[in-house]
C-alpha positions as CSV (number, residue, x, y, z in Angstrom):
1,X,85.2,97.1,89.1
2,X,87.5,97.8,92.6
3,X,87.7,100.7,95.0
4,X,91.3,100.7,96.1
5,X,91.2,103.0,99.1
6,X,88.5,104.6,100.9
7,X,87.1,105.6,104.2
8,X,83.5,104.2,104.5
9,X,83.9,103.4,108.3
10,X,84.4,107.1,108.8
11,X,81.8,109.5,110.3
12,X,81.0,110.9,106.7
13,X,78.9,108.1,105.9
14,X,77.4,106.7,109.2
15,X,73.4,108.3,108.1
16,X,73.2,106.4,104.8
17,X,76.2,103.9,104.3
18,X,73.3,101.7,103.0
19,X,72.3,103.5,100.4
20,X,76.0,104.2,99.6
21,X,77.1,100.6,99.2
22,X,73.6,99.9,97.0
23,X,75.2,102.7,94.3
24,X,78.5,100.9,94.5
25,X,76.8,97.6,93.5
26,X,74.9,99.0,91.0
27,X,77.7,101.0,89.5
28,X,79.6,97.7,89.6
29,X,81.9,97.9,92.3
30,X,83.3,94.5,92.8
31,X,85.3,95.2,96.2
32,X,86.4,98.1,98.4
33,X,89.3,98.3,100.5
34,X,88.6,100.4,103.5
35,X,91.2,102.2,105.2
36,X,90.3,102.5,109.3
37,X,92.2,104.2,111.7
38,X,94.4,102.0,114.0
39,X,93.8,104.2,117.1
40,X,90.0,105.0,116.5
41,X,88.1,102.2,118.5
42,X,84.8,104.1,117.1
43,X,85.9,103.8,113.5
44,X,86.7,100.1,114.2
45,X,83.7,99.0,115.5
46,X,82.0,100.6,112.5
47,X,84.6,98.7,110.1
48,X,83.8,95.2,111.1
49,X,79.9,95.7,111.0
50,X,81.0,96.9,107.8
51,X,82.9,93.9,106.5
52,X,80.3,91.8,108.1
53,X,77.8,93.1,105.6
54,X,79.3,92.8,102.7
55,X,81.9,90.5,101.5
56,X,83.3,93.0,99.3
57,X,84.6,94.6,102.1
58,X,88.3,94.3,102.6
59,X,90.2,96.3,105.6
60,X,93.3,98.0,105.9
61,X,94.8,99.8,108.9
62,X,97.5,101.6,110.0
63,X,98.4,105.2,112.1
64,X,97.9,108.1,109.5
65,X,100.9,110.4,109.6
66,X,98.5,113.4,111.0
67,X,97.8,111.1,114.0
68,X,101.7,110.3,114.6
69,X,101.7,112.9,117.7
70,X,99.8,110.9,119.8
71,X,102.8,108.4,119.8
72,X,105.4,111.4,120.2
73,X,106.5,109.8,123.4
74,X,107.4,106.7,121.9
75,X,106.5,106.3,118.3
76,X,107.3,102.9,117.9
77,X,104.5,102.3,120.1
78,X,102.2,103.2,116.8
79,X,102.9,99.9,115.5
80,X,102.0,97.9,118.4
81,X,98.4,99.4,118.2
82,X,98.4,98.3,114.6
83,X,99.4,95.0,115.9
84,X,96.7,94.5,118.1
85,X,94.3,95.6,115.7
86,X,95.6,92.5,113.2
87,X,95.6,90.4,116.0
88,X,92.0,90.6,116.5
89,X,91.0,90.6,112.4
90,X,93.4,88.2,110.8
91,X,91.8,89.5,107.6
92,X,93.3,92.4,107.2
93,X,94.9,93.0,103.8
94,X,97.2,96.1,104.5
95,X,99.1,98.6,106.7
96,X,97.4,101.5,105.5
97,X,97.6,104.6,105.3
98,X,101.0,105.6,106.6
99,X,103.7,107.8,105.3
100,X,104.8,111.7,105.9
101,X,102.9,114.9,105.5
102,X,104.7,117.9,105.7
103,X,102.2,120.2,104.2
104,X,99.8,120.2,107.1
105,X,102.5,119.4,109.7
106,X,99.8,118.2,112.1
107,X,102.6,115.9,114.1
108,X,106.4,117.2,114.4
109,X,108.1,115.5,111.4
110,X,110.7,113.5,113.7
111,X,107.9,111.7,115.0
112,X,105.9,111.0,111.8
113,X,109.4,109.4,110.8
114,X,109.5,107.7,113.6
115,X,106.0,106.0,113.5
116,X,106.3,105.3,109.7
117,X,109.8,103.5,110.2
118,X,108.0,101.4,112.7
119,X,105.1,100.4,110.8
120,X,107.2,99.6,107.5
121,X,109.0,97.3,109.6
122,X,105.5,95.8,111.1
123,X,104.4,95.0,107.2
124,X,107.5,93.6,106.6
125,X,107.2,91.3,109.6
126,X,103.7,90.4,108.7
127,X,104.2,90.3,105.1
128,X,101.4,92.4,104.3
129,X,101.3,95.4,101.6
130,X,101.3,99.1,102.8
131,X,99.5,102.0,100.9
132,X,101.3,105.2,101.0
133,X,100.5,108.8,102.0
134,X,103.1,111.3,101.3
135,X,102.5,114.9,100.7
136,X,105.3,117.1,100.2
137,X,107.7,114.8,101.5
138,X,108.8,112.9,98.6
139,X,112.5,112.7,99.5
140,X,112.3,111.3,102.9
141,X,109.4,108.9,101.8
142,X,111.8,107.3,99.2
143,X,114.9,107.4,101.6
144,X,112.9,105.2,104.2
145,X,111.0,102.9,101.7
146,X,114.8,102.5,100.5
147,X,116.2,101.6,104.1
148,X,113.4,99.7,104.8
149,X,113.8,97.6,101.5
150,X,117.5,96.8,102.2
151,X,116.4,95.1,105.4
152,X,113.5,92.9,104.0
153,X,111.3,92.9,100.7
154,X,108.4,95.2,101.2
155,X,105.6,95.8,98.4
156,X,102.3,98.3,98.3
157,X,101.5,101.5,96.8
158,X,101.4,105.3,96.7
159,X,98.1,106.0,97.3
160,X,96.4,109.2,95.9
161,X,98.8,109.7,93.5
162,X,99.0,113.1,91.8
163,X,102.2,113.9,90.2
164,X,104.2,114.5,87.3
165,X,105.9,111.5,85.0
166,X,109.1,112.7,87.1
167,X,107.4,111.8,90.3
168,X,106.0,108.5,89.0
169,X,109.1,107.1,87.4
170,X,110.6,107.9,91.0
171,X,108.0,105.8,92.7
172,X,107.9,103.2,90.5
173,X,111.3,102.6,91.1
174,X,110.5,101.5,94.3
175,X,108.7,98.5,92.7
176,X,105.3,99.9,94.3
177,X,102.6,100.2,92.4
178,X,100.4,103.9,91.8
179,X,96.7,104.5,93.0
180,X,95.1,107.2,90.9
181,X,92.2,108.9,92.6
182,X,89.4,111.3,91.4
183,X,91.8,114.3,90.5
184,X,92.9,112.6,86.9
185,X,89.4,113.8,86.0
186,X,89.9,117.7,87.1
187,X,90.6,120.1,84.0
188,X,93.9,121.5,85.6
189,X,95.3,118.2,85.8
190,X,97.5,117.6,83.1
191,X,100.4,116.5,84.2
192,X,99.0,113.6,86.2
193,X,97.1,112.4,83.1
194,X,100.7,112.6,81.3
195,X,102.0,110.6,84.1
196,X,99.0,108.1,83.6
197,X,99.7,107.7,80.6
198,X,103.4,106.5,80.8
199,X,102.8,104.2,84.0
200,X,102.9,100.5,82.8
201,X,99.2,99.2,83.0
202,X,100.3,96.3,85.3
203,X,101.3,99.1,88.0
204,X,97.9,100.7,88.2
205,X,95.5,100.9,90.8
206,X,92.2,103.1,90.9
207,X,91.1,104.8,93.9
208,X,88.2,107.2,95.5
209,X,89.7,108.0,98.8
210,X,86.0,109.0,99.8
211,X,84.5,111.1,101.0
212,X,87.6,113.2,99.9
213,X,88.1,114.1,96.2
214,X,85.2,113.3,94.1
215,X,86.0,113.5,90.7
216,X,84.1,115.6,87.8
217,X,81.1,115.8,87.6
218,X,80.5,115.0,91.3
219,X,83.3,117.6,92.1
220,X,82.6,119.9,95.7
221,X,80.5,117.0,96.8
222,X,81.2,113.8,99.3
223,X,82.9,111.4,97.1
224,X,81.7,107.4,97.0
225,X,82.8,104.2,95.4
226,X,80.5,104.2,92.8
227,X,82.4,107.2,91.1
228,X,85.4,105.3,91.1
229,X,84.0,104.4,87.2
230,X,84.7,107.9,86.4
231,X,88.3,107.9,87.2
232,X,88.1,104.5,85.2
233,X,87.0,106.1,82.3
234,X,88.9,109.3,81.9
235,X,92.3,106.7,82.4
236,X,91.3,104.4,79.5
237,X,90.3,107.7,77.4
238,X,93.9,108.8,77.9
239,X,95.3,105.2,77.4
240,X,93.2,104.9,74.1
241,X,91.9,101.5,75.9
242,X,88.3,100.6,76.8
243,X,87.1,101.4,80.1
244,X,86.5,96.9,80.4
245,X,90.4,96.9,79.7
246,X,91.3,99.1,82.4
247,X,88.5,97.9,84.6
248,X,90.1,94.3,84.1
249,X,93.5,95.0,84.3
250,X,93.3,97.8,87.8
251,X,91.3,94.6,89.4
252,X,93.9,92.2,88.6
253,X,96.7,94.6,90.1
254,X,94.6,94.9,93.3
255,X,94.2,91.3,93.4
256,X,98.2,90.6,93.2
257,X,98.9,93.1,95.6
258,X,96.2,92.6,98.5
259,X,96.0,88.7,97.6
260,X,92.3,89.5,97.2
């Protein structure tokens, strides 16, 4: 069982991280991809300690669109910050999470686009996958992906995918995979469950996005990697497959994408 996207190096886990890891391993978690903010020195220190404490931890780093405003004077400089982290920690698996967020607009959209474009180019230059954050920005996200893929190959995953079957089809047309969060367990997530039934099994990943978006029956509490089991169970039910089959397929997809 693999959690393909979580934020265990965040402040939310400082007080009880060993217990969180114990619960994850007890639940059957084999690996977790921990997303680290490239511009955050404190988070990087925690991430390196975390990766050294358990060989099941993989790291990814990037500049989130919420933080793109820090590079307003030179959006391309964001890629330089990420590159420096990649050079300092050669085992980093992906450039993530990166993208566009037009829901909160914490950063000007033109700055988000510049930072996103620069990080896509870096991922291509380093032959690394990307994990995409896109919220109310799908048209621009797909446009920028197409522009990048016209220049060089680019692989990755739409992190925290919550769309309907039509949105899934558009995302899959890029060649990327979809990572399904605990939202799929929410009673009102009918369209997402429809999408999950339609996505090819070899293009599915599962994630917690911990500490956010805890699945039922933990909804409203801090999320953690152990809870990915509930997401897998829901996907298995929707697809008429065993939990073991979905666990094996999503683990194989993760290994293929992130070269684990």
